[in-house]
N, C-alpha and C positions, 0 to 999 in steps of 0.2 A: 901573744894575745891570749887573754883569758876567755873562756867560753861561758856564757850564761844564757839560759833560756834557749839553747840551741843555736844562738847567734854568736858571732865573734864580737868581742867587746874590745874596741880599740881605745888606746890611751890618748885620745885626742879630744878636743872640744870644738866641734864644728858649729857653724852658724845656726843650723837647725836645732841644736841642743841648747840654745839660749832662748829665754822667754823675752819677747820684745813688745808684744802688743798690750796696750792698756786694758783691753777687755779680758785678756788672759790674767793679768795681775789682779783685776777686780774679782774675777771668778775664783782664783786661788785663795785670795784673802777672805772671800766670803764663805767658800765651801771647805777650805782646807783645815787640816788638823795641825795644831801648833805643838811644837816640842821646844821646851825652854832649857837652855844650858847656861853655864856661867856667864858667857859674854855674847850669846847669840840666841835668837829665836828662829826656828826653822819652821816654815809652813809647808806641809806636804799635801798634795792633792792629786788624786788619780787623773790620768789623761787617757785618751783613746788613740794615741799616736803610735804606741808600741815601743817607745824609747823614752829615756829620762831627759828632762830639761832643767835648766838652772837659771836663776837670777840672783843677784846680790844687791842688797840695799844697805847703804851705810849713811845714816843721817848726819847732818853737819855738826850736831852737838858732840859727835865722837871726836872731831878734830878737823884740821884743815885738809885740803885736797890730797896732799902727799900721804898723810896717814890713812885717809879713807881709801885711796887707791891701792895702798899696800895691803889693806885688809881684803879688798876685793880680789886682788891677785892671789893672795894666799887661799882664799875660799875657792876660787876657780881652779886652782892647782889641786886642792883637796878633792874637788868633784871629779876632775879629769883622771886623777890616779885611782880613785876609789869607786867610780860610778858602777863598775861591775858588781860591787858588793851591795849597792843600794837597790831598793825596790824598782823593778822594771815598770814602765808605763806610769811614771810618777813625775809630777812637777815639784821642784824644790825652790823655795825662795828663802834665802839666808838674810836675816836682818842683824846687822852688827850693833853692839851696844858699847857704851863707855868701858874702857879697860881693854878692849880687844886690840887696840893699836899697839900694845906692848907685847903681844904674843908672838912667839916664833912658830914656825910650821909644825914642829913636833908637838908643842903645847896645843895648837889648834886641832891637830889630828886626834889627840887624846880627848879633848873636850867634845868634838863632833863624833867620836866613835860611838856615842849613844845611838846614832842613826842606824847602825848596823844591827841593833837589837830589835828593830821594829819590823 
């Protein structure tokens, strides 16, 4: 386990690390900072919880359910493996766009690597 901010950073994705509530989504979209990449928009917003949280949104225009769910799985895996490198106490909403359905994990990791620079 990697250490970050004095806490151990586990490579898991627990229930508390997911954004579920509509009021949280509204707050993040309203107050958050947007980072645009080739196939994604990432909305970042500070939280007061002391840990990172994630949500993934992939609209129907990207493709049918199988393609959308694959993108969601890849992004959750990216978050799980790299959360120790992301800002602490921050909420992340990943919004997928057309073209993302053809990406492999390595390509996705390369594209989203821009988040580590923030």
